[in-house]
C-alpha positions in Angstrom: 114.5 80.4 73.0 114.9 84.0 73.9 115.7 83.9 77.6 118.0 80.9 78.0 121.2 82.9 78.4 119.7 85.3 80.9 118.3 82.5 83.0 121.6 80.7 83.0 123.4 83.9 83.9 121.0 84.6 86.8 121.5 81.0 88.1 125.3 81.3 87.9 125.3 84.7 89.7 123.1 83.3 92.4 125.4 80.3 93.0 128.5 82.5 93.0 126.9 84.9 95.6 126.0 82.0 97.8 129.5 80.6 97.6 130.9 84.0 98.5 128.7 84.4 101.6 129.2 80.9 102.9 132.8 80.4 102.1 135.7 81.0 104.4 137.4 83.5 102.1 134.6 86.0 102.5 134.7 88.8 105.1 131.0 88.5 105.9 129.8 87.2 109.2 126.2 87.1 108.2 125.8 83.4 109.1 127.0 83.8 112.6 123.7 83.6 114.5 125.2 83.8 118.0 123.8 87.3 118.5 120.3 86.0 118.2 120.8 83.2 120.8 122.5 85.7 123.1 119.5 88.0 122.8 117.0 85.2 123.5 119.0 84.0 126.6 119.4 87.5 128.0 115.9 88.8 127.5 113.5 89.1 130.4 110.1 87.6 130.3 107.2 90.0 129.6 105.1 91.0 132.5 101.4 91.9 131.8 99.3 93.9 134.1 95.9 92.5 135.0 92.9 94.7 134.0 90.4 95.5 136.7 86.7 95.0 135.9 86.1 98.7 136.0 88.7 99.3 133.4 87.3 96.5 131.2 83.8 98.0 131.5 85.1 101.5 130.6 87.0 100.1 127.6 83.9 98.1 126.5 81.8 101.3 126.6 84.4 103.3 124.7 84.7 100.6 122.0 80.9 100.4 121.7 80.6 104.2 121.2 83.5 104.1 118.6 81.8 101.3 116.8 78.4 103.1 116.7 80.0 106.3 115.4 81.9 104.4 112.7 78.6 102.7 111.6 76.9 106.1 111.5 79.7 107.6 109.4 79.6 104.7 106.9 75.9 104.9 106.7 75.9 108.6 106.0 78.5 108.2 103.3 76.5 105.4 101.7 73.3 107.4 101.7 75.0 110.5 100.3 76.6 108.4 97.5 73.3 106.7 96.7 71.6 110.1 96.4 74.4 111.5 94.2 74.3 108.4 91.9 70.5 108.6 91.8 70.6 112.3 90.7 73.2 111.5 88.1 71.2 108.5 86.7 68.0 110.6 86.6 69.9 113.5 84.9 71.5 111.2 82.3 68.4 109.1 81.5 65.8 111.8 81.5 
């Protein structure tokens, strides 16, 4: 088989790299996860503001307008592309 040696070599290199990282002889401290736990302990809980009904209504109107303009834009693009394809089909088959 053509790829046996390469597969074996890749597995060996992977095992050696793992031994280097996890062993005591390496200078890496990648597996020291204390910085993560320190961050989790020291972080403050998130505080969310409550939205007023006026703000929610204003946001709803703004999103509704944005949704309508997006639908109009897509509809215009679809109509224009259908017209162009129609002219091309008419021109090719006539």
